[in-house]
MMTF fields as JSON, N, C-alpha, C and O atoms, coordinates in Angstrom:
{
  "mmtfVersion": "1.0.0",
  "mmtfProducer": "UNKNOWN",
  "numBonds": 319,
  "numAtoms": 320,
  "numGroups": 80,
  "numChains": 1,
  "numModels": 1,
  "chainsPerModel": [1],
  "groupsPerChain": [80],
  "chainIdList": ["A"],
  "bondAtomList": [4, 2, 8, 6, 12, 10, 16, 14, 20, 18, 24, 22, 28, 26, 32, 30, 36, 34, 40, 38, 44, 42, 48, 46, 52, 50, 56, 54, 60, 58, 64, 62, 68, 66, 72, 70, 76, 74, 80, 78, 84, 82, 88, 86, 92, 90, 96, 94, 100, 98, 104, 102, 108, 106, 112, 110, 116, 114, 120, 118, 124, 122, 128, 126, 132, 130, 136, 134, 140, 138, 144, 142, 148, 146, 152, 150, 156, 154, 160, 158, 164, 162, 168, 166, 172, 170, 176, 174, 180, 178, 184, 182, 188, 186, 192, 190, 196, 194, 200, 198, 204, 202, 208, 206, 212, 210, 216, 214, 220, 218, 224, 222, 228, 226, 232, 230, 236, 234, 240, 238, 244, 242, 248, 246, 252, 250, 256, 254, 260, 258, 264, 262, 268, 266, 272, 270, 276, 274, 280, 278, 284, 282, 288, 286, 292, 290, 296, 294, 300, 298, 304, 302, 308, 306, 312, 310, 316, 314],
  "bondOrderList": [1, 1, 1, 1, 1, 1, 1, 1, 1, 1, 1, 1, 1, 1, 1, 1, 1, 1, 1, 1, 1, 1, 1, 1, 1, 1, 1, 1, 1, 1, 1, 1, 1, 1, 1, 1, 1, 1, 1, 1, 1, 1, 1, 1, 1, 1, 1, 1, 1, 1, 1, 1, 1, 1, 1, 1, 1, 1, 1, 1, 1, 1, 1, 1, 1, 1, 1, 1, 1, 1, 1, 1, 1, 1, 1, 1, 1, 1, 1],
  "groupList": [{"groupName": "MET", "atomNameList": ["N", "CA", "C", "O"], "elementList": ["N", "C", "C", "O"], "formalChargeList": [0, 0, 0, 0], "bondAtomList": [1, 0, 2, 1, 3, 2], "bondOrderList": [1, 1, 2], "singleLetterCode": "M", "chemCompType": "L-PEPTIDE LINKING"}, {"groupName": "ASN", "atomNameList": ["N", "CA", "C", "O"], "elementList": ["N", "C", "C", "O"], "formalChargeList": [0, 0, 0, 0], "bondAtomList": [1, 0, 2, 1, 3, 2], "bondOrderList": [1, 1, 2], "singleLetterCode": "N", "chemCompType": "L-PEPTIDE LINKING"}, {"groupName": "THR", "atomNameList": ["N", "CA", "C", "O"], "elementList": ["N", "C", "C", "O"], "formalChargeList": [0, 0, 0, 0], "bondAtomList": [1, 0, 2, 1, 3, 2], "bondOrderList": [1, 1, 2], "singleLetterCode": "T", "chemCompType": "L-PEPTIDE LINKING"}, {"groupName": "TYR", "atomNameList": ["N", "CA", "C", "O"], "elementList": ["N", "C", "C", "O"], "formalChargeList": [0, 0, 0, 0], "bondAtomList": [1, 0, 2, 1, 3, 2], "bondOrderList": [1, 1, 2], "singleLetterCode": "Y", "chemCompType": "L-PEPTIDE LINKING"}, {"groupName": "ILE", "atomNameList": ["N", "CA", "C", "O"], "elementList": ["N", "C", "C", "O"], "formalChargeList": [0, 0, 0, 0], "bondAtomList": [1, 0, 2, 1, 3, 2], "bondOrderList": [1, 1, 2], "singleLetterCode": "I", "chemCompType": "L-PEPTIDE LINKING"}, {"groupName": "GLU", "atomNameList": ["N", "CA", "C", "O"], "elementList": ["N", "C", "C", "O"], "formalChargeList": [0, 0, 0, 0], "bondAtomList": [1, 0, 2, 1, 3, 2], "bondOrderList": [1, 1, 2], "singleLetterCode": "E", "chemCompType": "L-PEPTIDE LINKING"}, {"groupName": "GLY", "atomNameList": ["N", "CA", "C", "O"], "elementList": ["N", "C", "C", "O"], "formalChargeList": [0, 0, 0, 0], "bondAtomList": [1, 0, 2, 1, 3, 2], "bondOrderList": [1, 1, 2], "singleLetterCode": "G", "chemCompType": "PEPTIDE LINKING"}, {"groupName": "LEU", "atomNameList": ["N", "CA", "C", "O"], "elementList": ["N", "C", "C", "O"], "formalChargeList": [0, 0, 0, 0], "bondAtomList": [1, 0, 2, 1, 3, 2], "bondOrderList": [1, 1, 2], "singleLetterCode": "L", "chemCompType": "L-PEPTIDE LINKING"}, {"groupName": "VAL", "atomNameList": ["N", "CA", "C", "O"], "elementList": ["N", "C", "C", "O"], "formalChargeList": [0, 0, 0, 0], "bondAtomList": [1, 0, 2, 1, 3, 2], "bondOrderList": [1, 1, 2], "singleLetterCode": "V", "chemCompType": "L-PEPTIDE LINKING"}, {"groupName": "ASP", "atomNameList": ["N", "CA", "C", "O"], "elementList": ["N", "C", "C", "O"], "formalChargeList": [0, 0, 0, 0], "bondAtomList": [1, 0, 2, 1, 3, 2], "bondOrderList": [1, 1, 2], "singleLetterCode": "D", "chemCompType": "L-PEPTIDE LINKING"}, {"groupName": "PHE", "atomNameList": ["N", "CA", "C", "O"], "elementList": ["N", "C", "C", "O"], "formalChargeList": [0, 0, 0, 0], "bondAtomList": [1, 0, 2, 1, 3, 2], "bondOrderList": [1, 1, 2], "singleLetterCode": "F", "chemCompType": "L-PEPTIDE LINKING"}, {"groupName": "SER", "atomNameList": ["N", "CA", "C", "O"], "elementList": ["N", "C", "C", "O"], "formalChargeList": [0, 0, 0, 0], "bondAtomList": [1, 0, 2, 1, 3, 2], "bondOrderList": [1, 1, 2], "singleLetterCode": "S", "chemCompType": "L-PEPTIDE LINKING"}, {"groupName": "GLN", "atomNameList": ["N", "CA", "C", "O"], "elementList": ["N", "C", "C", "O"], "formalChargeList": [0, 0, 0, 0], "bondAtomList": [1, 0, 2, 1, 3, 2], "bondOrderList": [1, 1, 2], "singleLetterCode": "Q", "chemCompType": "L-PEPTIDE LINKING"}, {"groupName": "ARG", "atomNameList": ["N", "CA", "C", "O"], "elementList": ["N", "C", "C", "O"], "formalChargeList": [0, 0, 0, 0], "bondAtomList": [1, 0, 2, 1, 3, 2], "bondOrderList": [1, 1, 2], "singleLetterCode": "R", "chemCompType": "L-PEPTIDE LINKING"}, {"groupName": "LYS", "atomNameList": ["N", "CA", "C", "O"], "elementList": ["N", "C", "C", "O"], "formalChargeList": [0, 0, 0, 0], "bondAtomList": [1, 0, 2, 1, 3, 2], "bondOrderList": [1, 1, 2], "singleLetterCode": "K", "chemCompType": "L-PEPTIDE LINKING"}, {"groupName": "TRP", "atomNameList": ["N", "CA", "C", "O"], "elementList": ["N", "C", "C", "O"], "formalChargeList": [0, 0, 0, 0], "bondAtomList": [1, 0, 2, 1, 3, 2], "bondOrderList": [1, 1, 2], "singleLetterCode": "W", "chemCompType": "L-PEPTIDE LINKING"}, {"groupName": "PRO", "atomNameList": ["N", "CA", "C", "O"], "elementList": ["N", "C", "C", "O"], "formalChargeList": [0, 0, 0, 0], "bondAtomList": [1, 0, 2, 1, 3, 2], "bondOrderList": [1, 1, 2], "singleLetterCode": "P", "chemCompType": "L-PEPTIDE LINKING"}, {"groupName": "ALA", "atomNameList": ["N", "CA", "C", "O"], "elementList": ["N", "C", "C", "O"], "formalChargeList": [0, 0, 0, 0], "bondAtomList": [1, 0, 2, 1, 3, 2], "bondOrderList": [1, 1, 2], "singleLetterCode": "A", "chemCompType": "L-PEPTIDE LINKING"}, {"groupName": "HIS", "atomNameList": ["N", "CA", "C", "O"], "elementList": ["N", "C", "C", "O"], "formalChargeList": [0, 0, 0, 0], "bondAtomList": [1, 0, 2, 1, 3, 2], "bondOrderList": [1, 1, 2], "singleLetterCode": "H", "chemCompType": "L-PEPTIDE LINKING"}],
  "groupTypeList": [0, 1, 2, 3, 4, 4, 4, 1, 4, 2, 5, 4, 6, 7, 8, 9, 10, 1, 5, 8, 7, 5, 2, 11, 12, 11, 2, 4, 13, 4, 11, 8, 9, 6, 2, 12, 2, 8, 7, 14, 15, 1, 11, 11, 5, 16, 11, 10, 8, 17, 11, 7, 11, 11, 3, 9, 6, 16, 3, 2, 18, 11, 5, 4, 7, 16, 4, 0, 17, 2, 17, 17, 15, 2, 9, 16, 1, 16, 0, 5],
  "groupIdList": [1, 2, 3, 4, 5, 6, 7, 8, 9, 10, 11, 12, 13, 14, 15, 16, 17, 18, 19, 20, 21, 22, 23, 24, 25, 26, 27, 28, 29, 30, 31, 32, 33, 34, 35, 36, 37, 38, 39, 40, 41, 42, 43, 44, 45, 46, 47, 48, 49, 50, 51, 52, 53, 54, 55, 56, 57, 58, 59, 60, 61, 62, 63, 64, 65, 66, 67, 68, 69, 70, 71, 72, 73, 74, 75, 76, 77, 78, 79, 80],
  "secStructList": [7, 7, 3, 3, 3, 3, 3, 3, 4, 4, 4, 4, 4, 4, 7, 7, 6, 6, 1, 1, 1, 1, 7, 1, 4, 4, 4, 7, 3, 3, 7, 6, 6, 1, 1, 3, 3, 3, 3, 3, 3, 1, 1, 1, 7, 7, 6, 4, 4, 4, 4, 1, 1, 7, 7, 3, 3, 3, 3, 7, 2, 2, 2, 2, 2, 2, 2, 2, 6, 1, 6, 6, 6, 1, 7, 1, 1, 7, 7, 7],
  "xCoordList": [-10.506, -9.836, -9.204, -9.795, -7.777, -6.955, -7.403, -7.908, -7.134, -7.207, -5.852, -5.271, -5.401, -4.199, -4.125, -4.978, -3.245, -3.163, -1.527, -0.7, -1.351, 0.218, 0.171, -0.642, 1.133, 1.206, 2.787, 3.63, 3.076, 4.233, 5.088, 4.446, 6.278, 6.845, 6.976, 7.149, 6.905, 6.76, 5.7, 5.852, 4.433, 3.288, 3.396, 2.473, 4.586, 4.614, 4.355, 3.837, 4.735, 4.385, 2.754, 2.414, 1.991, 0.679, -0.05, -1.252, 0.731, 0.249, 0.042, 0.935, -1.156, -1.238, -0.967, -1.704, -0.115, 0.27, -0.512, -0.271, -1.454, -2.268, -3.568, -4.46, -3.747, -4.875, -4.611, -5.52, -3.235, -2.863, -2.209, -2.089, -1.743, -1.077, 0.298, 0.945, 0.896, 2.49, 2.573, 1.742, 3.532, 3.73, 4.455, 4.334, 5.305, 6.02, 6.771, 6.756, 7.403, 7.963, 9.018, 9.218, 9.694, 10.537, 10.072, 10.892, 8.855, 8.212, 7.53, 6.762, 7.649, 7.054, 7.677, 8.894, 6.923, 7.467, 7.757, 6.885, 9.099, 9.24, 9.701, 10.42, 9.235, 9.448, 10.902, 11.677, 11.305, 12.692, 13.295, 14.381, 12.583, 13.328, 13.035, 13.18, 12.667, 12.581, 11.242, 11.088, 10.368, 9.531, 8.111, 7.351, 7.895, 6.544, 6.615, 7.586, 5.305, 5.131, 3.649, 2.737, 3.555, 2.276, 1.817, 2.641, 0.502, -0.077, -1.273, -1.983, -1.572, -2.718, -3.548, -3.065, -4.747, -5.603, -6.771, -7.109, -7.291, -8.311, -9.756, -10.656, -9.893, -11.068, -11.569, -11.395, -12.159, -12.755, -11.525, -10.555, -11.59, -10.632, -10.148, -10.929, -8.797, -8.222, -8.701, -8.893, -8.822, -9.174, -8.086, -8.364, -6.789, -5.703, -5.883, -5.57, -6.276, -6.232, -7.01, -6.733, -7.911, -8.578, -7.467, -7.619, -6.482, -5.753, -4.49, -3.694, -4.376, -3.076, -3.469, -4.632, -2.528, -2.806, -2.987, -3.402, -2.655, -2.745, -2.313, -1.4, -2.927, -2.784, -3.335, -4.18, -2.651, -3.19, -3.873, -3.422, -5.094, -5.85, -7.269, -7.647, -8.095, -7.61, -7.542, -8.151, -6.85, -6.499, -6.861, -6.777, -7.236, -7.652, -6.319, -5.385, -6.167, -4.931, -4.587, -3.414, -5.574, -5.285, -4.864, -3.96, -5.515, -5.081, -3.606, -2.996, -3.162, -1.974, -0.902, 0.229, -1.01, 0.138, 0.713, 1.941, 0.221, 0.745, 1.666, 2.835, 1.103, 1.755, 3.167, 4.199, 3.029, 4.262, 5.176, 6.292, 4.852, 5.784, 6.354, 6.958, 6.167, 6.787, 8.15, 8.517, 8.952, 10.158, 10.238, 11.253, 9.347, 9.2, 9.13, 9.449, 8.649, 8.531, 9.452, 9.758, 9.869, 10.844, 12.136, 12.132, 13.247, 14.298, 14.856, 15.142, 15.023, 15.191, 16.677, 17.079, 17.401, 18.994, 19.121, 19.903, 18.456, 18.813, 20.247, 20.972, 20.507, 22.002, 22.034, 21.081, 23.129, 23.054, 24.143, 24.408],
  "yCoordList": [-12.583, -11.551, -11.686, -12.03, -11.342, -11.644, -10.597, -9.484, -11.148, -10.423, -10.572, -11.649, -9.322, -9.271, -8.913, -8.125, -9.367, -8.731, -8.739, -9.529, -7.71, -7.58, -8.185, -7.838, -9.101, -9.694, -9.454, -9.15, -9.611, -9.476, -10.702, -11.75, -10.82, -11.905, -12.962, -14.136, -12.624, -13.298, -14.458, -15.548, -13.992, -14.804, -15.863, -16.631, -15.792, -16.854, -18.243, -19.023, -18.557, -19.893, -20.4, -21.574, -19.461, -19.736, -19.722, -19.983, -19.382, -19.322, -20.998, -21.842, -21.208, -22.455, -22.179, -21.427, -22.684, -22.186, -23.068, -22.943, -23.956, -24.563, -23.618, -24.067, -22.347, -21.696, -20.366, -19.567, -20.099, -18.839, -19.085, -20.26, -18.108, -18.36, -18.432, -18.902, -18.05, -18.251, -19.845, -20.361, -20.399, -21.821, -22.27, -23.355, -21.153, -21.727, -20.591, -19.547, -20.645, -19.389, -18.765, -17.551, -19.605, -19.201, -18.416, -17.886, -18.337, -17.499, -16.475, -15.93, -16.0, -14.841, -13.577, -13.495, -12.637, -11.178, -10.487, -10.333, -10.105, -9.562, -8.036, -7.627, -7.354, -5.886, -5.527, -6.382, -4.341, -4.014, -4.296, -4.856, -3.907, -4.025, -5.519, -5.784, -6.324, -7.616, -8.167, -9.335, -7.12, -7.192, -7.727, -8.31, -7.472, -7.8, -8.627, -8.708, -9.319, -9.928, -9.785, -9.464, -10.092, -9.932, -11.314, -12.177, -11.631, -12.698, -12.506, -11.511, -13.59, -13.195, -14.519, -15.641, -14.299, -15.486, -15.13, -13.952, -15.941, -15.724, -16.315, -16.384, -16.693, -17.334, -16.543, -15.359, -17.467, -16.895, -16.915, -17.604, -16.098, -15.594, -17.01, -17.88, -17.152, -18.503, -18.66, -17.682, -19.847, -19.812, -19.259, -18.662, -19.456, -19.02, -17.682, -17.331, -16.77, -15.184, -15.004, -14.06, -15.846, -15.336, -15.61, -15.037, -16.377, -16.723, -15.592, -15.585, -14.711, -13.876, -12.871, -12.492, -12.458, -11.38, -9.707, -8.789, -9.583, -8.379, -8.511, -9.274, -7.834, -7.654, -6.373, -5.684, -6.128, -4.788, -5.458, -6.441, -4.768, -5.307, -5.746, -5.536, -6.301, -6.793, -5.664, -4.622, -5.809, -5.051, -5.669, -6.897, -5.085, -5.361, -5.223, -4.715, -5.657, -5.697, -4.221, -3.852, -3.376, -2.066, -1.247, -0.418, -1.468, -1.153, -1.338, -0.434, -2.466, -2.976, -2.593, -2.557, -2.307, -1.86, -0.565, -0.592, 0.614, 1.784, 1.33, 1.703, 0.594, 0.109, -0.343, 0.138, -1.414, -2.106, -1.324, -1.796, -0.214, 0.627, 1.693, 2.685, 1.484, 2.501, 1.891, 0.786, 2.971, 2.433, 1.239, 0.545, 1.055, -0.067, -1.291, -2.289, -1.391, -2.598, -2.837, -3.951, -1.648, -1.561, -0.612, 0.617, -1.459, -0.908, 0.221, -0.156, 1.454, 2.554, 2.423, 3.117, 1.602, 1.376, -0.063, -0.654, -0.773, -2.245, -2.403, -1.652, -3.634, -4.025, -4.453, -5.047, -4.149, -4.635, -5.601, -6.194],
  "zCoordList": [47.494, 47.787, 49.13, 50.154, 49.008, 50.392, 51.609, 51.463, 52.614, 53.846, 54.666, 54.798, 55.222, 55.797, 57.255, 57.663, 58.088, 59.59, 59.833, 59.377, 60.618, 60.997, 62.491, 63.347, 62.647, 64.239, 64.664, 63.82, 65.975, 66.446, 66.219, 66.292, 65.983, 65.499, 66.596, 66.268, 67.812, 69.042, 69.026, 69.578, 68.197, 68.431, 67.08, 66.808, 66.326, 65.13, 65.446, 64.646, 66.665, 67.201, 67.201, 67.052, 67.366, 67.375, 66.061, 66.029, 64.81, 63.549, 63.005, 63.076, 62.532, 61.821, 60.262, 59.624, 59.818, 58.464, 57.356, 56.155, 57.86, 56.958, 56.773, 56.054, 57.362, 57.286, 56.712, 56.489, 56.446, 55.747, 54.47, 54.123, 53.675, 52.294, 52.46, 51.524, 53.493, 53.648, 54.151, 54.899, 53.691, 53.816, 55.067, 55.634, 55.43, 56.779, 57.316, 56.664, 58.375, 58.948, 58.042, 58.054, 57.255, 56.253, 55.051, 54.301, 54.867, 53.729, 54.154, 53.361, 55.445, 55.907, 55.526, 55.36, 55.39, 55.432, 56.892, 57.746, 57.031, 58.46, 58.304, 57.392, 59.218, 59.109, 59.29, 59.718, 58.997, 58.665, 60.288, 60.436, 61.304, 62.608, 63.2, 64.393, 62.362, 62.956, 63.83, 64.186, 64.076, 65.233, 64.843, 65.617, 63.667, 62.895, 61.661, 60.909, 61.527, 60.075, 59.69, 60.452, 58.301, 57.692, 57.543, 57.243, 57.733, 57.298, 56.457, 56.601, 55.422, 54.658, 54.364, 54.518, 53.958, 53.607, 52.723, 52.603, 52.207, 51.055, 51.439, 50.601, 52.633, 52.865, 54.3, 54.59, 54.987, 56.515, 57.245, 56.929, 58.287, 59.32, 59.81, 60.196, 59.757, 60.448, 62.12, 62.842, 62.49, 63.937, 64.81, 65.85, 64.386, 65.508, 65.666, 66.804, 64.949, 65.124, 66.479, 67.218, 66.773, 68.191, 69.356, 70.435, 69.179, 70.251, 70.249, 71.188, 69.209, 69.34, 70.253, 70.389, 70.854, 71.999, 71.385, 72.092, 70.195, 69.67, 68.022, 67.705, 67.163, 65.736, 65.284, 65.854, 64.026, 63.492, 62.296, 61.708, 61.98, 60.908, 61.207, 62.36, 60.396, 59.037, 58.067, 58.309, 57.006, 55.86, 54.658, 54.625, 53.69, 52.288, 51.609, 52.23, 50.334, 49.764, 49.371, 49.423, 48.982, 48.787, 49.918, 49.815, 51.007, 52.326, 52.892, 53.464, 52.693, 53.199, 52.215, 52.699, 50.963, 50.045, 50.492, 50.405, 50.963, 51.421, 52.739, 52.837, 53.616, 54.768, 54.487, 54.953, 53.591, 53.234, 52.377, 52.162, 51.873, 51.258, 52.309, 51.903, 53.511, 54.562, 54.691, 54.29, 55.432, 55.813, 56.897, 56.948, 57.604, 58.555, 57.968, 58.615, 56.504, 55.87, 54.686, 54.258, 54.194, 53.053, 53.214, 53.155, 53.433, 53.665, 52.682, 51.546, 52.977, 52.057, 51.553, 50.619, 52.136, 51.764, 51.546, 52.291, 50.608, 50.287, 49.914, 49.262, 50.517, 50.047, 48.592, 48.088, 47.925, 46.322, 46.285, 45.239]
}
């Protein structure tokens, strides 16, 4: 079961990508306004999480889905 947290993009340098399911900064999902990202893992909480100054979560998959469906995470007018 995956666990999710939302962090400020300014703290992306603290993320150890060996401990999360995203492979690098180029594979993260970024909020529409560019200020936040979501991280996920499927084991114990990554050690770097303790060094983050703030984050939202943790969330389960069913809890994160409605958050990702909001206008903050899904552009209501995607470019075609």
